[in-house]
Structures are given as C-alpha cells and as structure tokens.
Backbone as a printed PyTorch tensor [residue, N CA C, xyz], in Angstrom:
tensor([[[ 95.0180, 445.4960,  72.7230],
         [ 94.9980, 444.5440,  73.8240],
         [ 95.7010, 445.1720,  75.0270]],

        [[ 95.1080, 445.0580,  76.1930],
         [ 95.7100, 445.6200,  77.3950],
         [ 96.5230, 444.5690,  78.1180]],

        [[ 97.5630, 445.0340,  78.7780],
         [ 98.3920, 444.1080,  79.5530],
         [ 97.6670, 443.7360,  80.8350]],

        [[ 97.7810, 442.4890,  81.2040],
         [ 97.1370, 442.0290,  82.4330],
         [ 98.2010, 441.6060,  83.4280]],

        [[ 97.9310, 441.8700,  84.6910],
         [ 98.8540, 441.4560,  85.7420],
         [ 98.6510, 439.9790,  86.0390]],

        [[ 99.4340, 439.4460,  86.9570],
         [ 99.3280, 438.0320,  87.3220],
         [ 97.9480, 437.6900,  87.8780]],

        [[ 97.2810, 438.6760,  88.4600],
         [ 95.9710, 438.4210,  89.0410],
         [ 94.8540, 438.4700,  88.0030]],

        [[ 95.2130, 438.8010,  86.7620],
         [ 94.2070, 438.8580,  85.7120],
         [ 93.5380, 440.2130,  85.5890]],

        [[ 93.9420, 441.1720,  86.4100],
         [ 93.3720, 442.5140,  86.3620],
         [ 94.1920, 443.3490,  85.3870]],

        [[ 93.5220, 444.0830,  84.5200],
         [ 94.2170, 444.9060,  83.5380],
         [ 94.9920, 446.0220,  84.2300]],

        [[ 96.1940, 446.3030,  83.7250],
         [ 97.0320, 447.3660,  84.2550],
         [ 96.4130, 448.7130,  83.8870]],

        [[ 96.2420, 449.5960,  84.8730],
         [ 95.6140, 450.8890,  84.6280],
         [ 96.6160, 452.0180,  84.4890]],

        [[ 97.8400, 451.8020,  84.9120],
         [ 98.8260, 452.8870,  84.8630],
         [ 99.1630, 453.2430,  83.4200]],

        [[ 99.2730, 454.5460,  83.1910],
         [ 99.6790, 455.0080,  81.8670],
         [101.1820, 455.2030,  81.7930]],

        [[101.8330, 455.3460,  82.9470],
         [103.2740, 455.5740,  83.0110],
         [103.8960, 454.5800,  83.9990]],

        [[104.0850, 453.3360,  83.5680],
         [104.5700, 452.3090,  84.4980],
         [105.9650, 452.5990,  85.0620]],

        [[106.7530, 453.4300,  84.4110],
         [108.0830, 453.7660,  84.9390],
         [107.9750, 454.5480,  86.2500]],

        [[106.8280, 455.1790,  86.4760],
         [106.6440, 455.9250,  87.7280],
         [106.7100, 455.0040,  88.9430]],

        [[106.2380, 453.7740,  88.8090],
         [106.2800, 452.8160,  89.9260],
         [107.7250, 452.5250,  90.2990]],

        [[108.5530, 452.3200,  89.3020],
         [109.9660, 452.0480,  89.5510],
         [110.6450, 453.2500,  90.2200]],

        [[110.3460, 454.4390,  89.7310],
         [110.9120, 455.6500,  90.3240],
         [110.4260, 455.8120,  91.7510]],

        [[109.1290, 455.6010,  91.9750],
         [108.5830, 455.7430,  93.3230],
         [109.2400, 454.7580,  94.2780]],

        [[109.4300, 453.5230,  93.8460],
         [110.0700, 452.5270,  94.7070],
         [111.4700, 452.9750,  95.1120]],

        [[112.2100, 453.5600,  94.1650],
         [113.5410, 454.0780,  94.4840],
         [113.4870, 455.2470,  95.4420]],

        [[112.5490, 456.1610,  95.2100],
         [112.3770, 457.3160,  96.0980],
         [112.0170, 456.8410,  97.4980]],

        [[111.0640, 455.9310,  97.5860],
         [110.6040, 455.4690,  98.8910],
         [111.7330, 454.8150,  99.6790]],

        [[112.5080, 453.9760,  99.0160],
         [113.5890, 453.2890,  99.7370],
         [114.6480, 454.2690, 100.2260]],

        [[114.8250, 455.3890,  99.5280],
         [115.8190, 456.3710,  99.9430],
         [115.3260, 457.2780, 101.0720]],

        [[114.0310, 457.5990, 101.0860],
         [113.5380, 458.5370, 102.0950],
         [112.9310, 457.8600, 103.3160]],

        [[112.6610, 456.5750, 103.2420],
         [112.0210, 455.8780, 104.3610],
         [112.7430, 456.0900, 105.6930]],

        [[114.0720, 455.9820, 105.7490],
         [114.7400, 456.1960, 107.0460],
         [114.5320, 457.6080, 107.6120]],

        [[114.3700, 458.5890, 106.7470],
         [114.1820, 459.9690, 107.1970],
         [112.7640, 460.2240, 107.7040]],

        [[111.8240, 459.3830, 107.3110],
         [110.4310, 459.5570, 107.7130],
         [110.1200, 458.8730, 109.0390]],

        [[110.9590, 457.9610, 109.4450],
         [110.7450, 457.2220, 110.6880],
         [110.9130, 458.1620, 111.8800]],

        [[109.8770, 458.3370, 112.7000],
         [109.9670, 459.2580, 113.8400],
         [111.0350, 458.8620, 114.8560]],

        [[111.4220, 457.6090, 114.8570],
         [112.4490, 457.1430, 115.7890],
         [113.8410, 457.6360, 115.4160]],

        [[114.0320, 458.1190, 114.1920],
         [115.3610, 458.5400, 113.7450],
         [115.5470, 460.0520, 113.7670]],

        [[114.6070, 460.8000, 114.3040],
         [114.7330, 462.2570, 114.3440],
         [115.7920, 462.7180, 115.3300]],

        [[116.2270, 463.9570, 115.1600],
         [117.1760, 464.5640, 116.0880],
         [116.4040, 465.3790, 117.1060]],

        [[116.4940, 465.0120, 118.3460],
         [115.7940, 465.6770, 119.4570],
         [114.3410, 465.9660, 119.1150]],

        [[113.7050, 464.9820, 118.5190],
         [112.2870, 465.1110, 118.2090],
         [111.9830, 465.8680, 116.9300]],

        [[112.9970, 466.3250, 116.2280],
         [112.7830, 467.0710, 114.9810],
         [112.8290, 466.1170, 113.7920]],

        [[111.9000, 466.2720, 112.8470],
         [111.9070, 465.3880, 111.6730],
         [113.1200, 465.6750, 110.7770]],

        [[113.4860, 464.6940, 109.9880],
         [114.6450, 464.8140, 109.1060],
         [114.2360, 464.9550, 107.6410]],

        [[113.0370, 465.4880, 107.4070],
         [112.5240, 465.5720, 106.0460],
         [113.3950, 466.4240, 105.1350]],

        [[113.9910, 467.4760, 105.6620],
         [114.8280, 468.3290, 104.8230],
         [116.0400, 467.5590, 104.3010]],

        [[116.5320, 466.6020, 105.0790],
         [117.6460, 465.7730, 104.6150],
         [117.1960, 464.8210, 103.5140]],

        [[115.9600, 464.3670, 103.6020],
         [115.4230, 463.4910, 102.5590],
         [115.3660, 464.2280, 101.2250]],

        [[114.9720, 465.4970, 101.2460],
         [114.9460, 466.2850, 100.0100],
         [116.3410, 466.3840,  99.4150]],

        [[117.3490, 466.5870, 100.2610],
         [118.7250, 466.6680,  99.7640],
         [119.1470, 465.3650,  99.0980]],

        [[118.7880, 464.2430,  99.6980],
         [119.1130, 462.9380,  99.1200],
         [118.4420, 462.7890,  97.7580]],

        [[117.1880, 463.2020,  97.6650],
         [116.4730, 463.0830,  96.3970],
         [117.0700, 463.9940,  95.3280]],

        [[117.4480, 465.2120,  95.6990],
         [118.0640, 466.1300,  94.7280],
         [119.3690, 465.5580,  94.1920]],

        [[120.1370, 464.9070,  95.0580],
         [121.4000, 464.3200,  94.6180],
         [121.1710, 463.1140,  93.6990]],

        [[120.2030, 462.2940,  94.0320],
         [119.9530, 461.0770,  93.2580],
         [119.2240, 461.3490,  91.9500]],

        [[118.3390, 462.3290,  91.9400],
         [117.5110, 462.6300,  90.7740],
         [117.7020, 464.0830,  90.3350]],

        [[118.9000, 464.4520,  89.8680],
         [119.1550, 465.8590,  89.5000],
         [118.3510, 466.3110,  88.2780]],

        [[117.8930, 465.3800,  87.4720],
         [117.1250, 465.7170,  86.2750],
         [115.6750, 466.1050,  86.5880]],

        [[115.2090, 465.8160,  87.8050],
         [113.8200, 466.1240,  88.1620],
         [113.6870, 467.5570,  88.6640]],

        [[112.5450, 468.1490,  88.3570],
         [112.2550, 469.4900,  88.8570],
         [111.8750, 469.4100,  90.3420]],

        [[111.8910, 470.5380,  91.0010],
         [111.4950, 470.5850,  92.4150],
         [110.0600, 470.1010,  92.5810]],

        [[109.2150, 470.4370,  91.6120],
         [107.8150, 470.0190,  91.6730],
         [107.6920, 468.5000,  91.5940]],

        [[108.4410, 467.8750,  90.6890],
         [108.4070, 466.4190,  90.5800],
         [108.9230, 465.7590,  91.8560]],

        [[110.0440, 466.2810,  92.3730],
         [110.5930, 465.7230,  93.6090],
         [109.5970, 465.8570,  94.7580]],

        [[108.9370, 466.9920,  94.8300],
         [107.9590, 467.2080,  95.8980],
         [106.7980, 466.2300,  95.7790]],

        [[106.3320, 465.9820,  94.5710],
         [105.2190, 465.0340,  94.3770],
         [105.6150, 463.6250,  94.8050]],

        [[106.8050, 463.2020,  94.3920],
         [107.2620, 461.8760,  94.8000],
         [107.4580, 461.8070,  96.3160]],

        [[108.0070, 462.8640,  96.8960],
         [108.2410, 462.8660,  98.3390],
         [106.9210, 462.8250,  99.1160]],

        [[105.9620, 463.6180,  98.6960],
         [104.6670, 463.6230,  99.3780],
         [103.9730, 462.2600,  99.2400]],

        [[104.1040, 461.6330,  98.0830],
         [103.5280, 460.2880,  97.9040],
         [104.2370, 459.2890,  98.8190]],

        [[105.5530, 459.4230,  98.9540],
         [106.3040, 458.5370,  99.8450],
         [105.8840, 458.7420, 101.2970]],

        [[105.6440, 459.9910, 101.6960],
         [105.1770, 460.2580, 103.0580],
         [103.8310, 459.6060, 103.3150]],

        [[102.9170, 459.7220, 102.3450],
         [101.5990, 459.0890, 102.4860],
         [101.7410, 457.5770, 102.5840]],

        [[102.5570, 456.9980, 101.7170],
         [102.7460, 455.5460, 101.7360],
         [103.3710, 455.1020, 103.0560]],

        [[104.3370, 455.8530, 103.5630],
         [104.9690, 455.4960, 104.8320],
         [103.9400, 455.5240, 105.9580]],

        [[103.1190, 456.5600, 105.9560],
         [102.0950, 456.6850, 107.0020],
         [101.0950, 455.5330, 106.9240]],

        [[100.6570, 455.1910, 105.7190],
         [ 99.6920, 454.1090, 105.5480],
         [100.3050, 452.7550, 105.9450]],

        [[101.5650, 452.5450, 105.6330],
         [102.2090, 451.2650, 105.9270],
         [102.5550, 451.1130, 107.4040]],

        [[102.6150, 452.2330, 108.1240],
         [103.0310, 452.1820, 109.5220],
         [101.9410, 452.6050, 110.5000]],

        [[100.6990, 452.6240, 110.0480],
         [ 99.6010, 452.9610, 110.9380],
         [ 99.4310, 451.8670, 111.9830]],

        [[ 99.1750, 452.2890, 113.2110],
         [ 98.8920, 451.3260, 114.2560],
         [ 97.4140, 451.4160, 114.6020]],

        [[ 96.8540, 450.3060, 114.8490],
         [ 95.4110, 450.2900, 115.1400],
         [ 95.1480, 450.3120, 116.6270]]])
C-alpha cells in the first residue's frame, strides 16, 4: 500500500528525508541568494557554501553542491517576476 498525501495523490518520493534536509538548506542559504544582499553587486554564494559545510559536516561536497544548486533553482522559481 502506498502512502497518500492529504490531496489523495500517492507520494512518489523514495527518500522523504530529503525534503526535510532541503527545507533546512533552503532556509539557511536563502539570504545569500537574494541579489539585494550582495556586497557591491557581488553574490554571496561562497558564504552560503561555508554555512552549509558548518551545518552539514557529514555531507560530501557533491551532496552539498546538489542541495545548493536545487536551492538556487527553487529561489529563482519562487522569485521570478513576470
């Protein structure tokens, strides 16, 4: 039997803990992705990586990069202006 969400749609994720991890990653790097918070027009992405390395020392660089790139995509999608 598959688990169903509140909407009645079956859950497709095989690793539901990834959602929780992603939410934590996103909340930590979101301020660094905002173009309004850069220093003299320079992005602060390198600082976001440092924050992630400190918070998630058990993750490999590859895992951190995947989560960070997903967070960048999500930030861009959530902040698109039409």
